[in-house]
C-alpha positions as CSV (number, residue, x, y, z in Angstrom):
1,M,78.6,114.1,93.5
2,A,80.9,111.9,91.5
3,D,84.0,113.6,93.2
4,M,82.5,113.1,96.7
5,T,81.8,109.5,95.9
6,H,85.5,109.0,94.7
7,T,86.8,110.7,97.7
8,R,84.8,108.4,100.0
9,L,85.9,105.3,98.2
10,E,89.5,106.5,98.4
11,L,89.2,107.0,102.1
12,C,87.6,103.6,102.6
13,N,90.3,101.8,100.6
14,M,93.0,103.6,102.5
15,I,91.5,102.4,105.7
16,R,90.9,98.8,104.4
17,M,94.5,98.5,103.2
18,E,95.8,99.7,106.6
19,A,93.5,97.2,108.4
20,E,94.5,94.4,106.0
21,H,98.3,95.3,106.3
22,T,98.5,95.6,102.5
23,E,101.7,97.6,102.9
24,D,103.4,94.5,104.4
25,T,103.1,92.7,101.0
26,G,105.3,95.3,99.3
27,F,102.8,95.4,96.5
28,P,101.8,98.9,95.4
29,L,98.0,98.5,95.4
30,D,97.6,102.2,95.8
31,V,98.7,102.8,92.2
32,F,95.4,101.2,90.9
33,P,92.3,103.1,90.3
34,Q,90.1,103.4,93.3
35,A,87.3,101.3,91.9
36,V,89.8,98.5,91.1
37,Q,91.4,98.7,94.5
38,S,87.9,98.1,96.0
39,V,87.4,95.1,93.8
40,I,90.8,93.6,94.8
41,L,90.3,94.2,98.5
42,D,86.9,92.6,98.3
43,M,88.4,89.6,96.4
44,A,91.3,89.3,98.9
45,R,89.0,89.4,101.9
46,Y,86.0,87.1,100.7
47,E,87.8,84.9,98.3
48,N,91.1,84.5,100.2
49,Y,93.2,85.7,97.2
50,K,96.7,87.0,97.6
51,T,96.6,90.6,96.8
52,E,99.7,90.3,94.7
53,F,98.3,87.5,92.6
54,I,94.8,88.9,91.9
55,A,96.1,92.4,91.1
56,T,98.8,91.1,88.8
57,A,96.5,88.7,87.1
58,M,94.2,91.6,86.5
59,I,96.9,93.6,84.9
60,S,97.4,90.6,82.6
61,A,93.8,90.3,81.8
62,V,93.6,94.0,80.8
63,S,96.6,93.5,78.5
64,A,94.8,90.4,76.8
65,A,91.6,92.4,76.5
66,L,93.3,95.4,75.1
67,G,95.4,93.5,72.6
68,G,96.9,95.4,69.8
69,T,94.2,98.1,69.7
70,Y,96.3,100.5,71.5
71,R,100.1,101.1,71.6
72,I,102.4,103.5,73.4
73,R,105.0,105.6,71.8
74,I,108.1,105.1,74.0
75,K,110.6,107.4,72.2
76,G,110.6,108.6,68.7
77,E,109.4,105.9,66.4
78,W,109.8,103.3,69.0
79,Q,106.3,102.0,69.9
80,S,105.0,98.9,71.7
81,N,101.8,97.0,72.6
82,A,101.2,96.2,76.1
83,A,101.9,92.4,76.1
84,L,103.4,91.1,79.3
85,Y,104.9,87.7,80.2
86,I,104.0,86.9,83.9
87,I,104.7,84.0,86.2
88,L,102.9,83.8,89.6
89,V,105.3,81.9,92.1
90,G,104.4,80.3,95.3
91,R,104.4,77.2,97.4
92,P,101.7,74.5,96.8
93,G,98.4,75.6,98.2
94,L,99.2,79.3,98.4
95,G,96.3,80.1,95.9
96,K,97.8,80.9,92.6
97,T,95.3,79.5,90.2
98,P,92.0,80.7,91.7
99,P,92.8,84.5,91.3
100,L,94.2,83.9,87.8
101,E,91.0,82.3,86.7
102,A,88.8,85.1,88.5
103,A,90.8,87.8,86.6
104,Y,90.3,86.0,83.3
105,R,86.7,84.9,83.8
106,P,85.2,87.8,81.8
107,I,87.6,87.0,78.8
108,R,86.7,83.3,79.0
109,K,83.1,84.3,79.0
110,H,83.8,86.6,75.9
111,D,85.6,83.7,74.3
112,Y,82.6,81.4,74.9
113,A,80.2,84.0,73.2
114,L,82.5,83.9,70.2
115,F,82.4,80.1,70.1
116,R,78.5,80.1,70.3
117,A,78.5,82.6,67.4
118,Y,80.9,80.5,65.5
119,E,78.8,77.4,65.9
120,S,75.7,79.2,64.5
121,E,77.7,80.6,61.6
122,L,79.2,77.2,60.9
123,E,75.7,75.7,61.0
124,A,74.4,78.3,58.5
125,W,77.4,77.9,56.2
126,K,76.8,74.1,56.0
127,A,73.1,74.7,55.4
128,A,74.0,76.8,52.5
129,G,76.0,74.1,50.9
130,E,79.3,75.3,52.2
131,S,79.2,78.2,49.7
132,G,81.1,81.3,50.6
133,R,83.8,81.8,53.2
134,K,84.1,79.2,55.9
135,P,83.5,80.7,59.4
136,V,86.6,81.0,61.5
137,L,86.6,80.5,65.3
138,R,88.2,83.5,67.2
139,R,89.4,83.0,70.7
140,T,91.8,84.8,73.0
141,V,92.9,82.2,75.6
142,V,95.0,79.2,74.7
143,S,96.3,76.6,77.0
144,D,97.1,73.5,74.9
145,F,98.8,74.3,71.6
146,T,101.8,73.7,69.3
147,P,103.8,76.7,67.9
148,E,101.9,76.4,64.6
149,S,98.5,76.2,66.1
150,L,99.3,79.2,68.3
151,L,100.0,81.4,65.4
152,L,97.0,80.0,63.5
153,T,94.9,81.0,66.5
154,H,96.5,84.4,66.5
155,N,95.9,84.8,62.8
156,S,92.1,84.2,63.3
157,N,92.2,86.8,66.2
158,P,94.8,89.3,65.3
159,R,93.8,91.5,68.2
160,S,95.4,89.2,70.8
161,V,96.1,85.8,72.2
162,V,97.1,84.8,75.7
163,I,98.9,81.7,76.8
164,L,97.3,80.9,80.1
165,V,98.8,77.8,81.7
166,D,98.4,76.6,85.3
167,E,101.9,74.9,85.7
168,I,103.9,76.9,83.2
169,M,107.2,75.0,83.6
170,G,105.7,72.0,81.8
171,M,105.1,74.2,78.8
172,F,108.5,75.6,78.8
173,N,110.2,72.2,79.2
174,S,108.0,70.8,76.3
175,A,109.0,73.7,74.1
176,N,112.6,73.0,74.5
177,R,112.3,69.2,74.1
178,Y,109.7,68.8,71.3
179,T,109.7,71.9,69.0
180,N,113.4,72.6,68.9
181,G,113.0,75.9,70.5
182,Q,110.5,77.2,67.8
183,L,107.9,78.4,70.4
184,I,110.7,80.3,72.4
185,E,111.8,81.9,69.3
186,Q,108.3,82.9,68.5
187,L,107.9,84.4,72.0
188,L,111.2,86.2,71.8
189,T,110.2,87.8,68.5
190,A,106.7,88.7,69.4
191,W,107.8,90.4,72.7
192,S,110.2,92.5,70.7
193,G,107.5,93.5,68.1
194,G,108.7,91.5,65.2
195,A,106.4,90.0,62.6
196,L,105.6,86.2,62.8
197,D,105.3,83.8,59.9
198,V,104.3,80.2,59.5
199,T,104.0,78.1,56.3
200,R,101.8,75.0,56.4
201,V,102.3,72.1,54.1
202,S,98.6,71.7,53.6
203,N,98.3,75.4,52.8
204,T,100.0,77.3,50.0
205,I,99.3,80.6,51.6
206,P,101.6,81.4,54.5
207,V,100.3,83.0,57.6
208,H,101.9,86.4,58.4
209,I,101.3,88.3,61.6
210,E,102.7,91.8,61.2
211,Q,102.0,93.1,64.8
212,P,101.7,90.1,67.1
213,C,100.3,90.6,70.5
214,I,100.9,87.5,72.7
215,N,100.5,87.5,76.5
216,I,101.6,84.9,78.8
217,I,100.5,84.3,82.3
218,G,101.0,81.1,84.3
219,T,101.9,79.7,87.7
220,T,104.6,77.6,89.2
221,Q,105.9,76.3,92.5
222,T,108.8,77.6,94.2
223,K,110.5,74.3,94.0
224,R,110.2,74.3,90.1
225,V,111.2,78.0,89.4
226,H,114.9,77.1,89.3
227,E,114.2,75.3,86.0
228,L,113.9,78.6,84.3
229,L,117.3,79.6,85.5
230,T,119.1,76.4,84.6
231,K,117.7,75.2,81.2
232,G,118.9,78.1,78.9
233,F,116.1,80.6,79.3
234,E,118.5,83.1,80.8
235,E,121.0,82.8,78.0
236,N,118.4,83.1,75.2
237,G,116.9,86.1,76.8
238,L,113.5,84.9,77.7
239,L,114.1,85.2,81.4
240,D,114.7,89.0,81.0
241,R,111.2,89.4,79.5
242,I,109.4,87.7,82.3
243,L,107.8,89.6,85.3
244,F,107.6,87.5,88.4
245,V,105.4,87.7,91.5
246,L,106.4,86.1,94.6
247,P,104.5,87.0,97.8
248,K,106.7,87.9,100.8
249,S,104.4,85.8,103.0
250,R,104.2,82.1,102.5
251,E,101.2,81.8,104.8
252,V,98.0,80.4,103.5
253,S,95.1,82.6,104.6
254,K,92.6,80.8,106.9
255,W,89.0,80.6,105.8
256,T,86.6,83.0,107.6
257,D,82.9,83.0,107.7
258,W,82.3,86.7,107.4
259,D,79.0,88.0,108.8
260,D,78.9,90.9,106.4
261,G,77.5,89.2,103.4
262,G,80.7,87.6,102.1
263,E,79.2,85.6,99.3
264,D,77.2,88.6,98.0
265,R,80.2,90.8,98.2
266,A,82.3,88.4,96.4
267,S,79.7,88.1,93.6
268,M,79.5,92.0,93.4
269,A,83.2,92.4,93.1
270,A,83.3,89.8,90.3
271,A,80.5,91.6,88.6
272,R,82.2,95.0,89.0
273,W,85.4,93.5,87.6
274,E,83.5,92.2,84.6
275,Q,82.1,95.5,84.0
276,I,85.5,97.3,84.1
277,L,87.1,94.7,81.9
278,G,84.2,94.9,79.5
279,K,85.1,98.6,78.8
280,V,88.5,97.3,77.7
281,L,87.1,94.6,75.5
282,A,84.8,97.2,73.8
283,L,87.9,99.2,72.7
284,D,88.7,98.9,69.0
285,Y,91.2,99.9,66.4
286,D,91.3,103.2,64.7
287,T,89.6,102.7,61.3
288,G,92.0,103.7,58.5
289,E,91.4,104.1,54.8
290,E,92.5,100.6,54.0
291,E,93.0,98.6,57.2
292,R,92.4,98.9,60.9
293,M,95.3,100.6,62.6
294,P,96.1,100.7,66.4
295,H,95.7,103.9,68.3
296,V,99.1,105.2,69.5
297,L,99.2,107.0,72.7
298,S,102.2,109.3,73.5
299,M,103.1,110.3,77.0
300,D,102.2,113.9,77.8
301,R,105.1,116.3,78.4
302,E,105.3,115.8,82.2
303,A,104.9,112.1,82.0
304,R,107.6,111.9,79.2
305,E,110.0,114.1,81.3
306,Y,109.5,111.9,84.3
307,F,110.0,108.7,82.4
308,F,113.2,110.0,80.6
309,S,114.5,111.2,83.9
310,W,113.9,107.8,85.6
311,W,115.7,105.9,82.9
312,N,118.5,108.4,82.5
313,R,119.5,107.9,86.1
314,K,119.8,104.2,85.4
315,V,121.9,105.0,82.2
316,E,124.3,107.2,84.1
317,R,124.9,104.3,86.6
318,I,125.1,101.7,83.7
319,N,127.6,104.1,81.8
320,R,130.1,103.9,84.7
321,I,130.3,100.1,84.3
322,E,133.5,99.3,82.5
323,D,133.2,95.6,82.0
324,D,130.5,94.7,79.4
325,A,129.9,91.5,81.3
326,E,128.7,93.5,84.3
327,V,125.8,95.1,82.4
328,D,122.6,93.5,83.4
329,S,120.7,92.6,80.3
330,R,117.4,92.3,82.3
331,E,117.6,96.0,83.3
332,M,117.9,97.0,79.6
333,K,114.3,95.7,79.1
334,H,113.0,98.1,81.9
335,P,112.0,100.9,79.5
336,A,109.7,98.8,77.5
337,Q,108.3,96.9,80.5
338,V,107.5,100.3,82.3
339,A,106.1,101.7,79.1
340,R,103.8,98.8,78.7
341,L,102.7,98.9,82.3
342,A,102.0,102.6,82.0
343,L,99.8,102.1,79.0
344,L,97.9,99.4,80.9
345,M,97.3,101.6,84.0
346,Q,96.2,104.4,81.7
347,V,93.6,102.1,80.1
348,L,92.5,100.6,83.4
349,R,92.0,104.1,84.9
350,Y,89.9,104.9,81.8
351,A,87.9,101.7,82.2
352,A,87.3,102.6,85.8
353,G,86.1,106.0,84.9
354,E,88.9,107.7,86.5
355,S,90.8,109.0,83.6
356,H,91.0,109.4,79.8
357,L,92.6,107.8,76.7
358,Q,94.0,110.8,75.1
359,S,97.6,110.3,76.3
360,V,99.6,108.6,79.0
361,D,99.9,110.8,82.0
362,T,102.4,111.1,84.9
363,A,100.2,109.2,87.3
364,S,100.3,106.1,85.0
365,V,104.0,106.3,84.5
366,K,104.7,106.7,88.3
367,A,102.5,103.6,88.9
368,A,104.3,101.7,86.2
369,I,107.7,102.4,87.7
370,R,106.5,101.3,91.2
371,L,105.0,98.1,89.8
372,N,108.2,97.3,87.8
373,G,110.1,97.8,91.1
374,Y,107.9,95.2,92.8
375,F,108.3,92.7,90.0
376,E,112.2,93.2,90.1
377,D,112.1,92.7,93.9
378,S,110.2,89.5,93.4
379,Y,112.8,88.4,90.9
380,R,115.7,89.2,93.2
381,R,114.1,87.2,96.0
382,I,113.7,84.3,93.8
383,R,117.2,84.5,92.7
384,S,118.1,84.5,96.4
385,F,116.3,81.3,97.4
386,V,117.2,79.5,94.2
387,A,120.9,80.3,94.8
388,E,120.7,78.8,98.3
389,D,118.8,75.8,96.9
390,M,121.2,75.1,93.9
391,C,124.4,75.2,95.9
392,E,125.8,72.3,97.9
393,D,126.4,72.7,101.7
394,P,130.3,72.6,101.7
395,P,130.7,75.7,99.4
396,K,128.2,77.5,101.5
397,V,130.1,76.6,104.6
398,L,133.3,78.2,103.0
399,L,131.2,81.2,102.0
400,S,130.1,81.8,105.6
401,L,133.8,81.8,106.8
402,L,134.9,84.3,104.2
403,P,134.6,88.2,104.4
404,D,132.2,90.1,102.0
405,T,135.0,90.7,99.7
406,F,138.2,88.6,99.4
407,D,140.9,87.3,97.0
408,T,141.8,83.7,96.0
409,K,144.7,83.5,98.4
410,T,142.4,84.3,101.4
411,A,139.9,81.7,100.3
412,I,142.4,79.0,99.9
413,A,144.1,79.8,103.3
414,I,140.7,79.8,105.0
415,G,139.6,76.6,103.3
416,K,142.8,74.7,104.2
417,E,142.8,76.1,107.9
418,L,139.0,75.8,108.9
419,Q,137.6,73.2,106.4
420,N,140.7,71.1,105.9
421,V,140.3,71.0,102.1
422,S,142.7,71.3,99.3
423,E,143.4,74.3,97.1
424,R,141.7,72.5,94.1
425,T,138.7,71.8,96.2
426,V,138.5,75.5,97.3
427,M,138.7,76.6,93.6
428,N,135.8,74.2,92.8
429,Y,133.8,75.7,95.7
430,L,134.4,79.2,94.3
431,K,133.1,78.1,90.8
432,E,130.0,76.5,92.4
433,L,129.3,79.6,94.4
434,C,129.5,81.7,91.4
435,R,127.3,79.4,89.3
436,S,124.7,79.5,92.1
437,R,124.9,83.4,92.2
438,L,126.0,83.6,95.8
439,L,129.4,85.0,94.7
440,R,130.7,87.1,91.8
441,K,134.1,87.7,90.5
442,A,134.9,91.4,90.8
443,K,138.2,91.0,88.8
444,A,140.9,88.4,88.3
445,G,141.4,86.7,91.6
446,H,139.0,88.9,93.6
447,Y,135.5,88.0,94.7
448,E,132.5,89.8,96.2
449,K,129.5,88.0,98.1
450,I,126.1,88.6,96.6
451,I,124.3,89.6,99.7
452,Y,120.7,89.9,100.3
453,D,119.6,91.9,103.5
454,E,117.0,90.8,106.0
455,S,114.1,92.3,103.9
456,D,115.3,90.2,100.9
457,K,116.3,93.1,98.8
458,F,119.6,93.0,96.9
459,N,121.9,95.4,98.5
460,M,124.9,95.7,96.0
461,T,123.2,97.6,93.1
462,D,119.8,98.5,91.9
463,N,119.7,95.2,89.9
464,E,121.5,91.9,90.4
465,P,124.7,91.7,88.3
466,P,125.1,88.9,85.8
467,T,127.3,85.8,86.6
468,R,130.9,86.2,85.4
469,N,133.2,83.3,84.3
470,C,134.6,82.2,87.7
471,N,137.4,80.0,86.3
472,G,140.7,81.0,87.8
């Protein structure tokens, strides 16, 4: 009976995705468990959520709920938790915040229950003359914090903390301006699995977090996303660690008064999501002899072979690159990102009653690779419109007159003949085009256009190459 119900749900989801033109979004909704697909489709229909936003926010919520209780073995002794740094990008009014809040509502509800318990424990502690250990407030979601308070919150809740910020560029700009980059350094260290420490003047006992698990999810508008690319976040490596979601459609969905019980269907979808995420929140550490240890899941043989084969194909292409400056640092983070996504998909399938937690299987690895592909496509599309936005019109006019590949001599000749500009001006234009990532220097005196095709997919290589020094 359960198999028959699952088959009916799968068929229903397929029909609904076709009717809703989900494929046009480019987002691989079909990799989610059937029960979760149904929830997402209901929320997209009755709450007007963008499928890409609600689905990705749910992945983030699963990561925050799971925390450090489970890790994945990537290769040998290389293990990782499932923490993700995610930014939802869209024009004003596209509906970025509501799906984010909907996905995290069960965790906020869980945090509120912890707060009420803390209030009761604190009252009892005070009534007992403040004897014994003072109660500590545990919470998962933080929005307004300092680098020190973030770690203190994490120390009180070693399982997980998530930075959830509506307009996230304000947080990043403040981090650079007021904390001397301390927060950014913490985030870089935490993502890579390094331990975090903080020493307070008022406390002689330092705070040490051996295995931090910090998630980030926030939103930003398309007109602000360029700030991530121009304020040092690319150079320090933070940008490489962020997954982006940019819907292909900029249209805001019209409100519809559905005649099939829309309000009830929306409430039922939210309740089903709370039930699924509740199973993740109920997962706990493995109890060791002296301390709680995370469960470590390995990929099964077939999944590991698929994962290794996928990455080795990339390695073969990377190894053919002769110039170190041509190696895309972002791409080198893909094994970790895909492994984390695979762990999350395995956990989500378990929570939806559609799989197990004995190992990470091929279905989860394939799902993770497709999700990573979508996030990278979003990133490339962001780079495309940011490049256009950052570059002045005269250099772009010159670019439109040039062939896809050319040398400096050709650029100077065309600039003089068709734009009536000097050699020096042409060279400045070329530098500007390189800085804006509309052009790359293939070798000394030779350039190649960075071209995006009509579907906004980068068509030079699998990943966008880094900008080279375009002087000369």
